[in-house]
N, C-alpha and C positions, 0 to 999 in steps of 0.2 A: 232430719226427720226420721223417727223410728217407724217401722212398719213390720207387719207379719205377712209372709208370702206363702201362698198355697197354690198347688197345681193339680190338675187332673182334667180328664175329658177334653183335652186340647185347649184348655184355658189356664192362664195364670192370674191369680187374684192377689191383690195387695191391699190389706186392711191398713189404712193410714190413720184414721181418726174416727170418732163417732160420726156416723152417717157418711163416711167416705171410704168406699171400697172401689178400687180401680181394677178393671180386668181387661185382659187382652187375649186375642186369639192369634196374635202375631201380625195381624193386618190393621187392627184398630185398638186404641185405648178408649175405654168407656167408663163413665162414672156418673152418679146422680148429680144433677144440677141444683137440686133442692127445690125445684119448681114442680108443679103438677099441671097436666093438660086440662082442657075444659072438661074432659070425661073423668078427671080425677086420677089419671095414671101418672106415674113419675115421668119426668122429662129427663133424658140423659144427654150429657155432653159427650162428644167424641172427637178424637183427633187421629189421623193416620199414624200407625206405629212407626213409619219411616220419618215422621216429623217429631222426634223425641224432644227437641228444644221447646217447641210450642206446647206439646203435651205437658212437659214438666212445669212450664210457666203457668198454664191454666189450672193444673192440679194444685200447684202451690197457692194460687189465688183462692181456690175453693177451700183448701186446708186452712189458710189464714182466716177466711170468713167463718168457718166452723169453729176454729179456736176462739174467736171473739164471742161466738154465740154459745159455745159449750166448753167452757174452761175445764181443765183437768181437775178432778176432785183431789183433795189432800190425801184421801185413802189410796187412790190410784198411784199417787206419787210417793207413798210410803211415809207420809207425814201425819199419821193418825194422832189425834189428841187424846 
């Protein structure tokens, strides 16, 4: 899985796929679950940073879900016609 990593202000952000940015403050991993609350706000998934295996599995599940819903465009892959 390719990703872009950015850091600053005590956070590390990993841009994984369309609508999937994972960030951590060293204590928690957080990412958008794709759901919204009753008030219309995004609902975030989170896992303690010490539980890397669970975080990786849950993030991979979200990644696979998004890949099904947002396949990579041929332009992005360098396969322009």
